[in-house]
C-alpha positions in Angstrom: -28.1 -48.5 93.1 -29.3 -45.8 90.7 -26.1 -43.9 91.2 -24.2 -47.1 90.3 -26.2 -47.4 87.0 -25.4 -43.8 86.3 -21.7 -44.2 86.7 -21.6 -47.3 84.5 -24.0 -46.1 81.8 -21.5 -45.9 79.0 -20.2 -49.3 79.8 -23.7 -50.7 80.0 -24.5 -49.5 76.5 -21.6 -51.5 75.1 -21.9 -54.5 77.4 -25.4 -54.5 78.8 -25.4 -58.0 80.2 -22.5 -57.1 82.5 -25.1 -55.6 84.8 -26.2 -59.1 85.8 -22.8 -59.8 87.3 -22.6 -56.8 89.5 -22.3 -58.2 93.1 -23.8 -55.2 94.8 -27.3 -55.9 93.4 -29.4 -57.6 96.1 -32.1 -60.0 95.3 -34.8 -57.5 96.1 -33.3 -55.2 93.4 -33.1 -58.0 90.8 -36.5 -57.1 89.2 -35.6 -53.4 89.1 -32.3 -54.2 87.4 -34.0 -56.2 84.7 -36.5 -53.4 84.0 -33.7 -50.8 83.8 -31.7 -53.2 81.5 -34.7 -53.4 79.2 -34.9 -49.6 79.1 -31.3 -49.4 78.1 -31.7 -51.9 75.3 -34.7 -49.9 73.9 -32.7 -46.7 74.2 -29.9 -48.2 72.3 -32.3 -49.2 69.4 -33.9 -45.7 69.4 -30.5 -44.1 68.7 -29.5 -46.6 66.0 -29.3 -45.6 62.3 -32.5 -45.5 60.1 -33.2 -48.9 58.6 -32.7 -49.3 54.9 -36.2 -50.8 54.5 -39.6 -50.5 56.2 -41.9 -53.5 56.0 -39.7 -54.9 53.3 -39.9 -51.7 51.2 -37.1 -49.3 50.5 -37.3 -45.8 51.9 -38.6 -43.2 49.5 -35.9 -41.1 47.8 -35.8 -38.6 44.9 -32.2 -39.6 43.9 -33.1 -41.9 41.0 -35.3 -39.2 39.4 -32.7 -36.5 40.0 -29.9 -38.6 38.5 -31.9 -38.4 35.2 -33.0 -34.8 35.3 -30.0 -32.8 36.8 -27.8 -33.2 33.7 -30.4 -31.2 31.8 -30.2 -28.2 34.1 -27.3 -25.9 33.2 -25.6 -22.9 34.7 -25.5 -19.7 32.6 -23.0 -16.9 32.7 -24.1 -13.8 30.8 -21.4 -11.2 30.0 -22.1 -7.8 28.6 -22.0 -4.0 28.9 -24.7 -1.6 29.9 -24.8 2.2 29.5 -24.6 4.2 32.7 -25.5 7.9 32.8 -23.0 10.3 34.2 -24.8 12.4 36.8 -24.6 16.2 36.0 -27.6 18.4 36.3 -26.6 20.6 33.3 -25.1 17.9 31.0 -28.1 15.7 31.7 -30.4 18.2 30.0 -31.1 16.8 26.5 -32.0 20.2 25.1 -28.7 21.6 26.3 -26.9 18.7 24.7 -28.9 19.0 21.5 -28.2 22.7 21.2 -24.4 22.3 21.6 -24.4 19.0 19.7 -22.8 17.1 22.5 -22.6 13.3 22.5 -24.8 11.3 24.7 -23.8 11.6 28.4 -23.3 8.0 29.1 -20.5 5.5 29.8 -20.4 1.7 29.6 -20.1 -0.6 32.5 -19.3 -4.3 32.2 -21.4 -6.9 34.0 -21.5 -10.6 34.5 -24.7 -12.2 35.7 -25.3 -15.8 36.8 -28.5 -17.9 36.2 -29.8 -21.2 35.1 -31.3 -22.9 32.1 -33.1 -26.1 31.1 -32.3 -28.3 28.1 -35.7 -29.1 26.5 -34.5 -30.3 23.0 -31.4 -32.5 23.1 -31.3 -33.0 19.3 -31.3 -29.2 18.4 -29.6 -28.1 21.6 -32.4 -25.7 22.7 -32.3 -24.3 26.2 -35.0 -22.3 27.9 -34.1 -19.6 30.4 -35.3 -16.2 31.6 -35.0 -13.0 29.6 -33.7 -11.2 32.6 -30.8 -13.7 32.9 -29.4 -12.9 29.5 -30.7 -9.3 28.9 -28.0 -7.1 27.3 -25.5 -9.9 27.2 -22.9 -10.0 24.4 -21.6 -13.4 25.4 -23.5 -16.3 27.0 -21.6 -19.2 28.4 -23.4 -22.4 29.3 -21.8 -24.7 32.0 -22.9 -28.3 32.0 -23.0 -30.7 34.9 -20.3 -32.9 33.1 -17.9 -29.9 33.2 -18.3 -28.7 29.6 -18.4 -25.0 28.9 -19.9 -23.9 25.6 -20.9 -20.5 24.2 -24.6 -20.3 23.4 -26.4 -18.5 20.6 -29.4 -16.4 21.6 -32.4 -17.6 19.4 -34.6 -14.9 20.9 -36.2 -13.6 24.1 -39.5 -12.1 25.2 -39.4 -9.6 28.1 -43.2 -9.7 28.5 -43.2 -13.4 29.5 -39.5 -13.3 30.7 -38.7 -16.3 28.5 -35.4 -16.7 26.5 -34.3 -19.5 24.2 -30.6 -20.4 23.6 -29.0 -22.9 21.4 -25.7 -24.8 21.9 -23.8 -26.8 19.3 -23.2 -29.8 21.5 -23.9 -33.5 21.3 -24.8 -36.0 24.0 -27.2 -33.7 25.7 -29.9 -34.7 28.2 -33.4 -33.0 27.9 -36.1 -32.9 30.5 -39.5 -34.2 29.3 -42.3 -31.6 29.4 -45.4 -32.0 31.5 -48.8 -30.5 31.0 -48.8 -27.6 33.5 -52.6 -27.1 33.0 -53.1 -30.3 34.9 -51.2 -29.1 38.0 -53.1 -28.9 41.3 -52.3 -27.0 44.5 -50.6 -29.5 46.8 -48.7 -31.4 44.1 -45.1 -32.0 45.0 -42.5 -29.8 43.2 -38.7 -29.9 43.0 -36.6 -26.8 42.0 -33.2 -27.2 40.4 -30.8 -24.4 39.7 -27.7 -22.5 40.6 -28.5 -20.3 43.6 -25.9 -17.6 44.5 -23.4 -19.2 42.1 -22.9 -22.2 44.5 -23.4 -24.8 41.8 -26.3 -27.1 41.1 -28.7 -27.3 44.0 -32.0 -29.1 44.5 -34.8 -28.0 46.8 -38.3 -29.5 47.2 -41.7 -28.3 48.2 -45.3 -28.2 46.9 -47.3 -26.2 44.5 -48.6 -23.5 46.8 -50.9 -21.6 44.3 -51.7 -21.4 40.6 -52.4 -18.5 38.2 -50.6 -15.8 40.2 -50.7 -12.6 38.2 -50.5 -8.8 38.6 -47.2 -9.1 40.5 -45.1 -7.2 38.0 -42.3 -9.8 38.2 -41.8 -10.6 34.5 -40.1 -7.4 33.5 -40.8 -3.7 33.3 -44.3 -2.4 32.7 -46.4 -5.1 34.4 -49.6 -3.8 32.7 -48.2 -5.2 29.4 -46.8 -8.4 30.8 -48.2 -11.9 30.7 -48.2 -13.5 34.1 -49.8 -16.7 35.3 -47.2 -18.0 37.7 -47.0 -21.2 39.6 -46.3 -20.4 43.2 -44.1 -22.9 45.2 -42.5 -23.1 48.6 -39.5 -25.0 47.2 -36.6 -22.7 48.0 -35.8 -20.4 45.0 -33.0 -17.9 45.4 -30.9 -15.5 43.3 -29.3 -17.6 40.5 -32.2 -20.1 40.4 -33.8 -17.9 37.6 -34.2 -20.0 34.5 -33.9 -23.3 36.3 -36.3 -26.2 36.3 -39.3 -26.9 38.4 -40.2 -30.5 38.0 -42.7 -33.0 39.4 -41.9 -36.3 41.1 -41.8 -38.0 37.7 -39.0 -35.8 36.6 -41.2 -33.8 34.1 -40.7 -30.1 33.6 -43.7 -28.2 35.0 -42.2 -24.7 35.1 -39.3 -22.3 34.6 -38.2 -20.7 37.9 -38.2 -17.0 37.5 -38.7 -14.9 40.7 -39.2 -14.8 44.4 -41.2 -12.5 46.7 -38.8 -11.5 49.5 -38.8 -8.7 52.0 -35.0 -9.0 52.7 -33.6 -8.4 49.3 -33.0 -11.8 47.9 -33.5 -14.3 50.7 -36.0 -17.1 50.3 -39.1 -16.9 52.5 -41.0 -19.8 50.9 -42.7 -17.8 48.1 -41.2 -18.5 44.7 -42.7 -18.3 41.2 -42.3 -20.2 38.0 -43.5 -19.7 34.5 -45.9 -22.6 33.6 -44.2 -24.8 31.0 -47.2 -24.6 28.7 -46.7 -20.8 28.4 -43.0 -21.1 28.0 -43.4 -23.8 25.3 -45.7 -21.5 23.3 -43.3 -18.6 23.5 -40.4 -20.9 22.7 -42.0 -22.1 19.5 -42.5 -18.6 18.2 -38.9 -17.6 19.0 -37.6 -20.7 17.3 -39.8 -20.1 14.2 -39.4 -16.3 13.9 -36.7 -15.2 16.3 -39.2 -12.9 17.9 -42.8 -12.8 19.2 -45.4 -11.9 16.6 -48.4 -11.3 18.9 -51.8 -10.9 17.3 -54.4 -8.2 17.9 -57.8 -8.7 19.4 -59.1 -5.2 20.4 -60.9 -5.4 23.8 -60.5 -4.0 27.3 -61.6 -6.5 30.0 -62.3 -6.4 33.7 -62.5 -9.2 36.3 -66.0 -10.2 37.3 -66.5 -9.5 41.0 -69.5 -10.4 43.3 -70.5 -6.7 43.2 -70.4 -6.5 39.4 -72.1 -9.9 39.1 -75.0 -8.5 41.2 -75.2 -5.3 39.1 -75.2 -7.3 35.9 -77.9 -9.7 37.3 -75.8 -12.9 36.6 -75.2 -15.9 38.8 -71.7 -16.4 37.4 -68.9 -16.5 39.9 -65.9 -16.1 37.6 -65.2 -14.5 34.2 -63.9 -11.5 32.3 -66.3 -8.6 31.5 -65.9 -6.8 28.1 -65.5 -3.2 29.1 -64.8 -1.7 25.6 -64.3 -2.9 22.0 -62.2 -1.3 19.3 -63.9 -0.6 16.0 -63.1 -3.0 13.1 -61.2 -5.2 15.5 -61.4 -9.1 15.6 -63.3 -8.7 18.8 -66.0 -6.6 17.1 -66.1 -9.0 14.2 -66.7 -11.9 16.5 -70.0 -10.3 17.7 -68.8 -9.5 21.2 -70.6 -6.7 23.0 -69.8 -4.5 26.0 -71.1 -6.2 29.2 -70.6 -9.7 27.7 -68.9 -12.1 30.2 -66.2 -14.4 28.7 -65.8 -17.7 30.6 -63.7 -19.7 28.2 -61.3 -19.3 25.3 -60.5 -22.2 23.1 -61.7 -24.6 25.8 -59.5 -23.1 28.5 -61.4 -21.5 31.4 -61.3 -17.8 32.0 -61.7 -16.8 35.6 -60.5 -13.2 35.5 -59.1 -10.4 33.2 -55.5 -11.6 33.5 -56.4 -15.1 32.3 -58.4 -13.6 29.4 -55.3 -11.5 28.4 -53.1 -14.5 28.6 -55.4 -16.8 26.6 -55.7 -14.3 23.8 -52.2 -12.6 24.0 -50.3 -15.9 23.6 -52.1 -16.9 20.5 -50.3 -16.7 17.1 -51.3 -14.5 14.3 -54.0 -16.3 12.3 -55.1 -18.6 15.1 -58.8 -19.2 15.5 -60.6 -18.1 18.7 -63.6 -19.8 20.1 -65.2 -18.1 23.2 -67.9 -19.1 25.6 -69.8 -15.9 26.3 -72.7 -15.0 28.6 -74.9 -12.1 27.5 -77.3 -11.8 30.4 -78.5 -15.3 31.1 -78.0 -16.4 27.5 -75.0 -18.6 26.6 -73.2 -17.9 23.3 -70.3 -19.4 21.4 -68.5 -16.8 19.3 -65.7 -17.3 16.8 -63.1 -15.0 15.2 -59.4 -15.0 14.0 -56.4 -13.3 15.5 -55.2 -10.7 13.0 -51.6 -9.7 12.2 -49.5 -6.6 12.3 -50.8 -4.9 9.2 -54.5 -5.2 10.0 -53.8 -4.2 13.6 -52.1 -1.0 12.6 -48.6 -2.0 13.7 -45.5 -1.1 11.8 -41.9 -2.2 12.1 -39.5 0.5 13.3 -37.1 -0.2 10.4 -39.9 1.1 8.0 -39.5 4.5 9.7 -35.7 4.7 10.3 -32.9 2.1 10.4 -32.0 3.3 13.9 -35.4 2.0 15.1 -34.9 -1.4 13.6 -36.2 -4.2 15.9 -39.0 -2.1 17.3 -42.7 -2.8 16.7 -44.7 0.5 16.9 -48.4 0.9 17.2 -51.0 3.4 18.4 -51.5 3.4 22.2 -53.5 0.3 23.0 -56.9 0.6 24.6 -55.8 -1.5 27.6 -52.9 0.9 28.3 -53.4 3.1 31.4 -52.3 6.0 29.3 -55.0 5.5 26.6 -56.9 8.8 26.2 -54.5 10.4 28.7 -51.4 10.8 26.5 -51.1 11.5 22.8 -48.3 9.6 21.0 -47.3 6.2 19.6 -46.5 3.1 21.5 -43.4 0.8 21.5 -45.2 -2.5 21.4 -42.0 -4.7 21.4 -38.3 -4.6 20.8 -36.1 -7.4 19.6 -33.1 -8.2 21.9 -29.8 -6.8 20.5 -31.5 -4.7 17.8 -30.7 -1.1 17.0 -33.8 0.1 18.8 -32.8 -1.8 21.9 -29.3 -0.2 21.8 -30.9 3.2 21.5 -32.4 3.0 24.9 -36.0 2.5 23.9 -38.0 -0.1 25.9 -41.3 -1.9 25.4 -44.2 0.2 26.8 -42.5 3.5 25.9 -44.8 6.2 24.4 -43.2 8.6 21.9 -44.8 11.9 22.3 -42.8 13.9 19.8 -40.0 13.5 17.3 -37.6 16.4 16.6 -40.0 18.8 18.4 -43.0 17.7 16.3 -45.9 16.2 18.3 -47.3 12.9 17.1 -50.7 11.4 17.9 -50.8 8.3 15.7 -48.9 6.2 13.3 -49.8 8.3 10.2 -48.3 11.4 11.7 -45.1 9.8 12.7 -44.8 8.2 9.2 -45.0 11.7 7.7 -42.3 13.0 10.0 -39.9 10.2 8.9 -40.4 10.7 5.2 -37.5 13.1 5.1 -34.2 11.8 6.3 -33.2 12.9 9.8 -29.6 13.3 10.9 -30.6 12.8 14.5 -33.8 11.9 16.3 -34.8 13.9 19.4 -37.7 12.0 20.9 -39.8 13.0 23.9 -40.6 9.7 25.7 -43.3 8.9 28.3 -42.2 5.9 30.4 -44.6 5.0 33.1 -45.0 8.1 35.2 -41.8 9.8 34.1 -40.9 11.7 30.9 -37.5 12.5 29.3 -35.8 13.2 26.0 -33.9 10.6 24.1 -31.4 11.7 21.5 -30.4 9.1 18.8 -27.8 10.0 16.2 
């Protein structure tokens, strides 16, 4: 009998009650037949399509939220040229080239990179993306979900936070509402939207895996000078997602996707990072207002409080930033801070480590007030000061030295630089995208050791060198752990 059921299984699923008319079933097998029939009916239900409702409620879906948000996420094509050095051991020698007055040993190479962006202001057409998406681009084309292609204008970008702001002259735009990324919690659901591998708009989902990730060196070159406080998520982020949106289930923007940690050169392994929207919004406002970032000056070197340091300092605090050194006549000194003080809060925002202290101070505007909760031993203090500007911090614009350095902000080597007291020179604090200084090959974080064979130790010395007009600039540059000559005509 079992063999008979097996042969007629397909028929039974279509016409189960035909089993009752099979003449070969004896009375003693009638009960068994009914039991088997019941199993077939249950099996048929188990393989049916999912119901449209459960207990009268519709199944959960992200589709309604995504229908509102996805028109605000755009694809970006950045087109430009980069200089590529021709490899020749003799011709690469800058002294040889300087002696024979040879032109720079470089050639240009065209590139086209793909990324994403998020419309955050539909009225003014502002789009937030990543600096590395549009770096060195001469033309930036924005592709909208409705099929429009519009050339964008670069308002400004900041390599130290990896944020760029574009503007498009378009109407009928959709913007994503901004959330408060400070209220995020590990475990909150997150949805990533972008343009991975140039496939077109793609949506992935996951959770917030961690908050405040720093020290990863992901937001550009020279990680010691970058501002990192990433949201980590397991929502799949891949190449091309950079600059795209990370939203919550309400369709509010919580971050700008920027990087992944991957051992296989670009494949997603569930570890992606996004710039918190509160940070991106602060940078965007400065770029819109000034076209560049005008960071203030504070004048401290800080260190993360560890259990060992807490024991040595006889404090019960678990988190904070220890003041390791203070520059003379700096805003930090004027506030009353002292070495060994432990900062636990800046302007009401908690400070758990040195990276958070750097971010809280470094993202403030020139002239902003600073209120700090500080512990000196077991005594709690509240100290106040103001962030000072470029003049009082000893910073000068490169254009004040030479037109070929226009767009660079130059200062003495900061106390928090790993080369402070190790290298003599002046420091490239920042460079405006597309400026003469950027085209020359200088980068933020470079240290100029000499100019036209004359050593420089501070801003005053370099100002004296530039008082007489120079036909060409031969600069000895320290960049990280490497050194080279840069010739600018």
